[in-house]
C-alpha positions in Angstrom: 0.0 0.0 0.0 2.8 2.4 0.9 4.5 1.7 -2.4 1.3 2.4 -4.3 0.8 5.7 -2.4 4.4 6.7 -3.0 4.0 6.1 -6.8 0.8 8.1 -6.9 2.5 10.9 -5.0 5.4 10.8 -7.4 3.0 11.2 -10.4 1.3 14.1 -8.8 4.6 15.7 -8.0 5.7 15.3 -11.6 2.4 16.9 -12.8 2.9 19.8 -10.3 6.4 20.5 -11.5 5.3 20.3 -15.1 2.5 22.8 -14.5 4.8 25.1 -12.6 7.2 25.2 -15.6 4.8 25.2 -18.5 1.3 25.9 -17.3 -1.6 23.5 -17.1 -1.5 23.0 -20.9 1.8 21.2 -20.4 0.3 18.6 -18.2 0.0 15.6 -20.6 0.2 12.0 -19.7 3.4 11.1 -21.6 5.6 13.9 -20.3 4.3 13.5 -16.7 5.0 9.7 -16.9 8.5 10.4 -18.1 9.1 12.9 -15.4 7.8 10.5 -12.7 9.9 7.7 -14.3 6.9 5.4 -14.9 5.2 4.1 -18.0 2.2 6.1 -19.4 0.0 3.1 -18.6 1.0 3.4 -14.9 -0.3 7.0 -14.9 -3.6 5.8 -16.3 -3.8 3.1 -13.6 -3.9 5.9 -11.0 -5.7 8.6 -13.1 -7.9 7.1 -15.8 -8.0 10.3 -17.8 -6.1 13.6 -18.1 -9.1 15.4 -16.6 -8.8 13.3 -13.5 -5.0 13.9 -13.3 -5.5 17.7 -13.6 -8.4 17.7 -11.1 -6.3 15.8 -8.6 -3.4 18.1 -9.2 -5.7 21.1 -8.5 -6.9 19.5 -5.3 -3.4 18.6 -4.2 -2.0 22.1 -4.7 -5.0 23.7 -3.0 -4.6 21.4 0.0 -1.0 22.3 0.3 -1.8 26.0 0.1 -4.5 25.6 2.8 -2.1 23.9 5.1 0.4 26.8 4.6 -2.3 29.4 5.2 -3.6 27.8 8.4 -0.1 27.2 9.7 0.8 30.9 9.2 -2.5 32.2 10.6 -2.4 29.9 13.6 1.1 31.0 14.5 0.0 34.7 14.6 -0.5 36.4 18.0 -4.1 37.6 17.4 -7.0 37.6 15.0 -6.0 40.6 12.9 -2.4 39.3 12.6 -3.9 35.9 11.6 -5.9 37.5 8.9 -2.8 39.4 7.7 -0.8 36.2 7.7 -3.4 34.3 5.7 -3.5 37.1 3.1 0.2 37.4 2.7 0.6 33.7 2.5 -1.9 33.5 -0.4 -0.1 36.3 -2.1 3.3 34.7 -1.7 2.1 31.4 -3.1 0.6 33.1 -6.1 3.8 35.0 -7.0 6.0 32.1 -6.3 4.1 29.8 -8.7 2.5 32.1 -11.2 2.0 29.6 -14.0 0.7 27.0 -11.6 -1.6 29.6 -9.9 -3.0 30.7 -13.2 -3.4 27.1 -14.4 -5.5 26.4 -11.3 -7.4 29.6 -11.6 -8.4 30.0 -15.2 -5.9 28.9 -17.8 -7.8 27.3 -20.7 -7.4 23.5 -20.9 -8.9 20.9 -23.2 -10.6 19.0 -20.4 -13.3 20.1 -18.0 -11.8 20.8 -14.5 -14.3 23.5 -13.5 -15.6 21.6 -10.5 -12.1 21.2 -9.1 -11.3 24.8 -9.7 -14.5 25.9 -7.9 -13.8 23.6 -5.0 -10.3 25.0 -4.7 -11.4 28.6 -4.6 -14.2 27.9 -2.2 -11.8 26.3 0.3 -9.4 29.2 0.3 -12.3 31.7 0.5 -13.8 29.8 3.5 -10.5 30.0 5.3 -10.3 33.7 4.8 -13.9 34.0 5.9 -13.1 32.3 9.1 -10.2 34.7 9.8 -12.4 37.7 9.0 -15.1 36.4 11.4 -12.6 36.0 14.2 -11.3 39.6 13.7 -14.9 41.0 13.7 -15.7 39.0 16.9 -12.6 40.5 18.6 -13.8 44.0 17.6 -10.9 44.6 15.2 -13.1 44.9 12.1 -16.5 46.4 11.3 -19.5 44.1 10.8 -19.7 42.9 7.2 -20.7 40.1 4.9 -17.6 38.0 5.4 -18.4 35.6 2.6 -18.6 38.5 0.2 -15.4 40.1 1.5 -13.5 36.8 1.4 -14.5 36.3 -2.2 -13.6 39.8 -3.2 -10.2 39.5 -1.5 -9.4 36.2 -3.3 -10.3 38.0 -6.6 -8.2 41.0 -5.9 -5.1 38.9 -4.9 -5.3 36.7 -8.0 -6.2 39.5 -10.5 -3.4 41.8 -9.2 -0.7 39.1 -9.0 -1.4 36.6 -11.8 -4.4 37.7 -13.9 -4.1 39.3 -17.4 -3.9 42.7 -15.8 -1.1 41.7 -13.3 2.0 43.9 -13.3 4.9 42.7 -15.4 7.3 43.9 -12.7 7.9 40.5 -11.3 11.4 40.0 -12.4 13.3 40.6 -9.2 12.9 39.7 -5.5 12.6 43.3 -4.3 9.7 44.1 -6.6 8.1 40.7 -5.8 8.2 41.5 -2.1 6.8 45.0 -2.7 3.9 43.5 -4.8 3.0 41.1 -2.0 3.1 43.8 0.7 1.1 46.3 -1.4 -1.7 43.9 -2.3 -1.8 42.6 1.3 -2.1 46.2 2.5 -4.9 46.8 0.0 -6.7 43.7 1.2 -6.5 44.6 4.9 -7.8 48.2 4.2 -10.6 46.7 2.1 -11.6 44.5 5.0 -11.8 47.6 7.2 -8.5 47.7 9.0 -7.4 51.3 9.6 -4.4 52.4 7.5 -1.9 52.7 10.3 -2.8 49.3 11.8 -2.9 47.7 8.3 0.6 48.9 7.6 1.9 47.6 10.9 0.3 44.2 10.3 1.9 43.9 6.8 5.3 44.9 8.2 5.0 42.4 11.0 3.7 39.5 8.8 6.2 36.7 8.5 6.4 36.0 4.8 6.9 32.4 3.8 10.5 31.6 2.8 9.6 30.5 -0.7 9.2 33.6 -2.8 11.3 32.8 -5.9 10.9 34.6 -9.2 9.2 32.1 -11.5 7.1 32.4 -14.6 
């Protein structure tokens, strides 16, 4: 059983690396099999179609991101800091894996993975909603429709950092860090955090180590 699970994990890892380098369109059975050092038939044994492979890839990447968001937020000293940590972690993941993030979000693919994409976005939005509700309960944010705010924040983060209108100034680490901090500051202000407090939260937020410049 462990051997089977390890092989499945290796195939998913190969698909993730392929998507990170070439986008979701690059995730094809043959190159993924070669990268995982298995036969194409072995990939089909675990994932009967390309649609299932990509759907599982989206679920796997989303789960990893959720774990990172929760870990960062849970380590924060208070609800407002937890919200800031969640937001900055999402931003870092987006800019660190831009092709993969766009592939999961909206890159056109020749198979239907809309259900997986929707599940992925709902899970991240639900995590943000939980952090918003905690900050409101603590009196740090004004009362608001947290589901609507969480959805809007997800949209802002992705559109600003990886969507068609995203800045092209992502070629060096300094600009990358500035982009993460600026969009995080915007998100906190939009949720109702006063400017001075929002700036302090962004400065104090511990950015995840991985923030490499990738396409």
